[in-house]
C-alpha positions, 0 to 999 in steps of 0.5 A, a space after each residue: 160225507 160229501 153233501 148230495 145237494 147241488 151248490 149253486 154259484 154265487 152269481 145272482 144279478 144285483 137287481 134280482 131276488 136270490 130266491 127267484 134267481 135260484 128258481 130260474 137256474 133250476 128251471 133252466 136246468 130242466 129245459 136243458 135236461 129235456 133237450 138232452 133226453 129228447 123230451 122237446 118239440 123243437 121250440 114248442 112245449 113248456 115247463 113253468 115254475 111259480 116265482 117264489 113268494 108270488 102266487 100270481 107270477 110264473 116263469 116260462 121259456 122264451 118262445 122261439 128258442 130251443 130248449 138248449 138255448 134257455 138259461 136263467 137270465 132269458 126265462 120270461 116272467 108273466 102274470 096270470 093274465 099272460 102279461 110279460 113282467 119286466 123286459 124280455 126280448 122274446 114273446 110267450 107261446 099262447 098255448 103255453 100260457 093257457 095250459 100252465 095258467 090252468 094249473 097254476 091258477 087252480 092249484 096253489 100246490 102246483 109250484 111247477 108244471 110240465 107239459 110235453 109231446 114226447 113220442 111215447 107220451 103221445 102214442 099212449 095218449 092216442 090209445 083208448 085205454 090210456 096207461 095200463 097197470 102193467 109196469 113198475 112206473 105205471 103203477 106209481 100212478 094207479 088211480 092217481 092219473 087224470 085224462 083230458 079230452 082233446 079240443 085242438 091247440 090249447 089257445 082258447 082261454 076258456 079251455 083252462 077251466 076244463 083242463 083244471 077240472 080234468 086234472 082235479 086233485 091229481 098231479 099227472 094227466 094224459 091229454 088224449 091225442 095230445 101229450 103228458 102233463 105233470 105238476 108238483 110242489 117243487 120242480 124236483 117233484 114235477 120232474 120226477 113225476 114226469 120222468 116216471 110217467 114218460 118211462 111208463 109210456 115207453 115201457 107200455 109201448 115196448 111191451 105191446 110191441 112184443 105181441 104177447 098178452 100183457 099182465 095187468 097187476 091187481 088193484 091191491 098191488 096198484 094201490 100199494 105201489 101208488 102209496 109207496 111212490 107218494 111216501 115221504 122220506 124220514 125226517 132229515 133225509 132228502 126225498 127221492 125227487 130231491 136226490 134225483 134233481 140234485 144229481 141232474 143239476 150236477 150232471 148238466 153242470 158238468 155237460 154245459 154250465 151255461 144254463 146257470 147264467 
């Protein structure tokens, strides 16, 4: 049986740790995926991954490039003070640092952090009741979803503490009047969570546009669904998030493998 895992090319630079290079390739793929799905805000928004083996460093997109231009080699490495480590031709978006610092610094389990301004995500973020327990993807986050009140552009470092407090122990958050945030112990998990949250927002807007009264699922069903979404796979089996991200890596490589360089 053919392996469902993605086989990375053996093109690691001689002066780079192979684990960091693989993390860069996975992250660069994520940027290309978000471009393909339209989950970008031109050169804005950000996806980060902690540098393997370093709790105090993470990788972020070069500010000024479109997501379709991001590749493994031009990702910027920064520390928890926002300082660029090594050489980079590009700066870092200050708002990106503040949001991602808030999560990486407060949550050791948050290896990857995603923040977006998708149309559906922002639309639900503008609704008083937020995400409703009405759809399959929405129930994956039943009582597992945080909210953070809007304070303006996230360039003030003191907001980081409030962002971290708002997120708490959850892994997904709606930033009111702003957008979506998802994190996870791997990029695959963070991607899967953001995908489900984005779908939940899209379905909610579509359901609301029909004009009919919406069906709110019971707390018992919501609790059951959230537990099912968080269920770990059987020993030796790949998780849904791992299967999904391997498929995404294969698909993006078939579309344009330049992100791997």
